[in-house]
Each structure stands twice: as structure tokens, then as C-alpha cells.
N, C-alpha and C positions, 0 to 999 in steps of 0.2 A: 458397541455404540457406533463408532465411525466406520463406515463401510468403504474401504479403499481397495482398488484392484489395479494390477498392472494393465497396460494397454499397448496396442500396436501403434506406436508413434510414427508420425510423418516427419522426416528430418531432411535437412539439406545435405546433399552430397558435397562434402567440403573439398573433394578433389576437383570440383568444378567451379567453386566460388569460395571466397575467403569469409570465414565466420564473422570477422570484425566488420565487414561491409554489409552484413545481413542484419545484425542486431539493431534494434530500435527501442527507445524507452516505451513504457506503457502509453497507450493511445491518449490517455487523459493527462499525460505529462508533456507530450509534444506540443509546443506552441504553434499557432497558425503559420507564423513566418518560418518555422523550422521544417515544415512538411517538404518543401521543394528540396531542401538540403539532403534529406534522406532519400527522396525519389531519385535525385541525381547521383547519389553515392554509388548505387549499383542497380542494375535492372532486376536484381533479385532481393533487394532490400525488403524486409518484412513489413515495412509501412504500407506496401502495396496490397497487403492482405488485411489492413486495419483501417486506413483512413484515405479519403479522397485527397488529391493533391491540393485542391483549393477548398477551404472550409465552407465557402458559400455554396458548394455543390452538395453538401450533406443532406439538406432537406429534401431535395428532389431525387437523389439516387436511390435505387433499390439494391445497389451493390452487386448487380449481375456481372459487372466488370471484374469484381474481386473473384467471383466464382470462376470466370473465364481464365483469369490469371492463375488461379490455383490449379485448374485443369491443365493449363498449358505447361506449367512447371512439372507437374506429374508426368505428362506425356513426354517431356524432354528429359525425364529422369534426373532433373535437378532436385526434385523432392522424391525421396524413397520411403516407402512404408516398411517398418519392421515386420518380419514374418511371424514372430511370436510376441505375446504380451510381456512387456517389460516395465520396470520402473526406470527413472532417469535421474541420476545424481547430479547435483550442481554445487560447486564450491565458488564462492565469491570472496576474493581477497582485496582489501581496500584500506585506506587510511582515514581516520577521523580528522575533523578540522584542527585538532590539536597535534596531529602528526602521529598518533598511535596506530599501530597496525592491528587489523582484525581480519577474521575470516568467518563467513557464514556458510553453513552446510544445510542442504535440504534436498528434496527429491520431488519429482513430478509423478502423479498418479491420477487415476480416474476415480473421482469422489462421487458416491451415490448422493443424489440431491435429496435434501430433507427440508421440510418447512421449518422455519425458526421455532415454531411452537413445540417441536419435538425435542428441543434443547440438545441437539447433537451438533449441529452447525450453528454457531452463535455470532450475531452481528455486533459490531461495536459502534456503528453510527447509522443514521437514517439516510435514505437515498432520495434522489430527484428523478422526476418522471422523464425529462428530456433525454439524458444519456441512455436510459433503458430503452427508449423507443429506437434510438439509433443502433444500439448493439443488437436489438432484436431483428432489425432489418438485415444485418450482416450475418447473423446466425441462420436466419431463414434462407438466405442466398447461398451460403457456403455449406450448410449442413455439417459444420465442423467447429470445434473450439479453436479459434485462432490465437487466443491469448489466455493466460492462466489467472485464476483466482489465487491469491496468496493467503495461506492458512498458517496459524500459529497453533502449536500443541505444547503441552507441558511435559518436560522431561528433565527434571532437575539433576538426574544422574548422567545425562547426556548419553543415553544408552545406544542410540542409533549412529552416533558419530563414527565409531570404528567401522561399522558396516559400510557407510557412505565413503569414508576415506579409502577403504580397501578397493571399492569399485572405481574410484577416481584415479587409482594407480594403474588401471588397465590400459591395454594397448589402444583401445578405441577412444580414449579421452581426447577431446579437442579443446583448444584454448583460444581466447580472444581477449584483448584489452579494449574497453569501450571508450567513448569520448570523455567520460568522467575519471578515467584512470583505473577503473575497477577491472580486476583480472578474473575472468570467468573460466572455469574448467568444468566441462560437461561430458558425461559418459553414461551409456546404458548400464543398467544393473542386471546382469544375465544369470547369475548363479541362483539356481532354484531355492537353495537353503536361505540365501540372503533375502530373496523375494518373500519367502514364507515368514521370515523373521520380521520384516518390515510390516507385512500385512497383519500378522497376529499382534504385534506391538501396538499398532494404531487402533485396533478394535476397542480397546478400553480407554481411549482418549477422546475427550471433547475437542473440537477445533473452533478457533475464533477467526473470523475473517479479518485479516490485517488490511489488505488492499483487494479491491475487486467486488465490492458489494453490488454495484450495478451489473456486473457480469454474472454474478451468482443468481441474482433475482431474475435477470433476463433468462438464464438457463432454466429456472423454475417455470417461468411463463411459457417458454418454448416447449418444455416437457408437457405442460398441461394442454397446450394447443394440440400436440401430437396425440395425447391420450383421448381428447375429445373426438378426434377423427376416427377413433375406434380401433380396436384390435380383437381379433378372434381369440386371442390368448392373452387376456388382460394381466395374468400373473407372470407372464414371460417378460424378463427384463429386456429393454431396448436400449440402443446406444444413447438416446437422449435422456435416459434416466440418470446419466452421470455427466459430470463436467470435468474439464481439465483443471487440476489444482496442483499448486506447489506447497509443500509442507516444510516448515522449519521450526526448530525448537525455540520458543520464546525466551527461554531461560539460559541459553548459551551466550557466551560473551559477545559473539559476533552479531547477535540480533539487536541492533540498535533502535531504540525508541527515542526520537528527538522531539523537542518542543516545537510548537507552532505559536509564534507570538501574535499578540493582538494589536491592531491599530484602530483607534477610535476617532471617528470623523464627526465634526459638527457638534461636539459636546463642549460644555464649559468646564475647564479644568479647575478643580478646587484649589484654594490657597492652602498653605501649610496647616493652619489651625482648623480649616474646614475639613481637611482629611481626617484629623483627629476626632472631630465630632461625628463625621459620617461613618467612621469605622471604629467605634469605641472598644470593640473586642480585639482589635488588631494592634500589635506593637509596630512602631515605625522608627526607622533610622534614616537620616539624611546623609548622603554620600556625595562628595564633589565629583562631577564628571566633566572633565575639561574637553574631551573629544570622543566621538563615537568609536574611534580606534582603540580606546581604553576599555570599552564595554565588556569584552570577553573576560579580561582579567578581574574587573570589578565584580562581575556577576559570579565568577568562580570563587571569589573571596567572600562575598556577602550573601548571595542567593543560594548557591549550590549546597552549603551546609544545612539549609532548611528544607531539604527534600522530604523529610519525614512529616511535614505538616503543610497546610495551605500557606503559600508564600508567593509573592510576586514583586517585581520592581516596576515603578511608575516613572515614566520619562516624558516631561513636557517640553524638552529642548532648551530649557533655560540654564542648564549647567549643573543642576542638582538631580540626583537619582534618589528616589524614595524607596526604601526596602521595607515591605510589609510582611508580617507573618502573624499567625494566630495559633491557638492550641489545636491539636489534632482533632479531626472531625470524622464521624462515621462515613461521611460522603467523601468521594475522591476529590483531590484538591482543585482540579479544574472546574468541577461543578460548584464548589464553594465560591470560587473566584467569580464565576459567571453570575451566581445568584446574589451574592452579597456585595460585590464590587461593581461589575459591569452593568447589571440590571438594577441592583439596589442603590448603591451610593451614587453612581453616575447616571442612572435613570434611562439606560438604553433599552427600549422595549423590543419585543420580538419582531414587531413590524418594522421598526427602524433597522434592525439587523438584516431583515430580508431585503430592505431597500438599499443596503450597501453601507450602512453606517459603521459596520465592523469589518475591518480588513484583516488579512492573515499573511504573515511573513515567516518563512523558515529561517532567514538570516536576521540576526538581531542588529547587525550593522546596517543592513538595508532598511530595516524598520526605523532605526534611529535617524537615518538620513532623511527619510520621508517626513518624520516629525519636524526636523529642522528645515526642511524644504517647504513646509506649510501644507502638505497634502494630507496630513493627519494632525489632530490636536494633541493626542496622547498615545504613547506606546506602553503596553502592558507586557512585560517580559516574564517568561515562565520557566520553571524547571520541567524537565521531562517526566512523563508518567513512567511507572515501572510495569513490568509484566504482571505483577500481582495486582496492580490497579486495574489493568485491562480485564483480567480474568475475574476479579471480584465483581466488577460492574456487570459484565456480560452474563456471568452465572446467576446473578440476581434477576435476570430478565430485563435489565435496563440497558440504555445505550449512553455513550458519552456525548457531550456537546459537539457541535460541528467542528471539524478540523482540530481535534484535541491532541493528536499525535502524528508524527511522521515516521514511518517505518523505513529504515535505511539499511542497505541500499535497495533501490527499486529493482523490480524483476523485469529483465528485458523480454521483448517478444522476438521470436525467430529461432529459438532453440529447438522446440518441438511443438507439433500441432496434433490435434486429436480428431480425425474424421469420424463422423457418425456412421461407421461401417462395421460389419461383423468381423 
């Protein structure tokens, strides 16, 4: 099913520049005011292959300057291309907000592009046109995959972890700690038997896009553009028939799925008895909340045990937290909450959501402070989805509501690139 191959990666020569000065968060995570910070960090920072220094320049640029930068770095031998096709293993060690230590293992490969209708590569959310137009410009200019799509696969026995760990013990492994304190270890996987094992294992796996829907769909568009221009050998695979992808096991301990909380603006918050009438099928518990600093412990005590059913906490900033839950549903919890609570009980229409009436925050404390500061009327705090939730929804051909989950840690750019060359 999933067609993945090793590729001749383009990598920085770490004898000429420090890996920690090269890495940059994904392009859609970097804030406009942070761009200059990465530009100034190093003349070889990977942001120079991803984003303009000034966000206002994006609409007019054709990214020819990125292509020039890429060519210059290759001519200077700062970027070197491997002579043989390889996979590339990555280990990320990090701590959760509770201080627990984790590690996530994965690898980079060249994924054959497939339409979603073929049910091989599965999306979990819908995309927007604007980011795809921008990524298409940079793909046309560079004729290379400058950043990776992040893919999840199902491996409940964690079969590939020993192969990846063995590769990461090799002499070629390079290490860097990024601004978030995440420890990255990166190494090519050269052993032919290991390469064969990875390739054959993934053949029988569907993959779900965790991050990078815009990049994936842009790669499909670019592939179709190139095909329209014609080939005398239409059955011959071309470099643009694949894209750079990172694969990780959704069911390993280190693959964290974190909640994204909701902030509702411009809505009238129901009184206590109104909540009961608006949500008759939901159980409700009122809990005293003296300060946002106590939120994590309260949610761990009252909301976390309800992960097996639709549940949420409502916070209007008045000092009481309302914990709601209902019987299990055939639908995933986030969809039930959107349909019955946000759209149903609170009356927030799809057009209102598009107009900005619904905000999203990864930090529950920041969300709570915004409620108390008056920039939002109500906070809806959620439990995280599970890998089973994500696979169940995507395999049914459905997608999740916008910003349903946050995959952590994010995948940095700058470890390896994939030029569209033989």
C-alpha cells in the first residue's frame, strides 16, 4: 500500500556549521516577529530556504532568491548530497509539561504521492488555499522538498524502533538541542538489510498526515503540473512523483497528541441552570477555580479521568469551572463537542467561526488568562485525542474539526532536503 523508498538526501556538512544554528521550526509555526531572529542566528539557518525575512514580501516573491541560496550552499559544499539512496533516522528526546521524559523515533523517506481517494495516504483535517499557493511557489523555484510532511503509521508492537535505535548509535550521528530544549539525534541509515526491512514493513501500512497537509497537497499539485507538461515515458517514475516525508509510530509512548483548547468570543455565556437545559444529556459538576495557576491540577483530577467519553470543562472566568461529560458516542469526542456544545448549545455558526469567533490555544493557562482579560467570553478545555481516534476517523474517510489535536514535538526543518534529481 504505502510506497516509500530511500533517497539521496541533501545535508549540511556539520564540520562547517553547527546543527543547532541551522534548525528552525516548521514554516507555519514561526511567528512573523521571529523570522529575523533565525535569519540572524546563522548565514546557513534553514529559514533562508523556507521563508522571506519580512512576511510582507511573501505575496510578491517568486522565491528565486531561495533557489539562489540553495545553489550557493551546494557550490560552497556547505550542503552535500549523499551518493546512495538512504533513509534517515531521527530521535527526539524531550520532557512533557509535567516533567516526564519521552523520546520519539522516526525516519525520513521518499513517499510516493497518492490522491486521498486511494485511501493510502489519509488526511485528518481540511486545508486552506493561501498556504498552498505560497508553498507551490517555493517548490517551483527550488525543485526540491525543503521541509517534510509528518506521517503517522500504526505499529503497536513498535517493530521498527530497534532498527532505528541501532542506526542512531552509528558514528555518523549528529546531535543538537533546539530552543525548546528538545534533543535531536539524526543519522543516515546505511545498512542494506535495515533499509529493506523498513521498506517492506511500511508496504502494508496506511499513513495519516499528522502535520503538513498543505505541503502534501502542494506536492500533488506540482506533480500534476509536471505531468501535464508531458513525458515521452508516462509510466516512468519522476522525482516529483514523491515527496519528503517523516514517519513515526502513532502508538509509541513518545508520539504525543496534545489538546487544542477553544476560546469563544462574542457569545452569551449560559447561567448554571441554562447549561442544564441546553445540555440535557450531559452530566455537570461545578468545581471551584481560585486561579488559572490551579487549572492543570484540577483538569488532571476531574477532566482527565473522562478520556473514554465526550467531556470538556467550561470556564467563564468567574471562579467556577464546569465539568461536563456524556455517555460514549460513535463519533469522536471533539466532533460531539463541536456539534452539541459549540454549534448547538452556544449557537456558534460555521460562518461565525470563519469570521474569528472561535480561537485556539495549546496552553490552558494562556486560554484562561484571555478569558479573564476579556478577549474571550468562554474557554472550552479538552482532553487529548488518542491515536485510535485519529485512525478511526481518517479510515472512515472523514476528517476532524479544525485544530483538533497538536502533535508534539514538531519536526524541525534543516536536517535533510530532497532535491528533485535522479
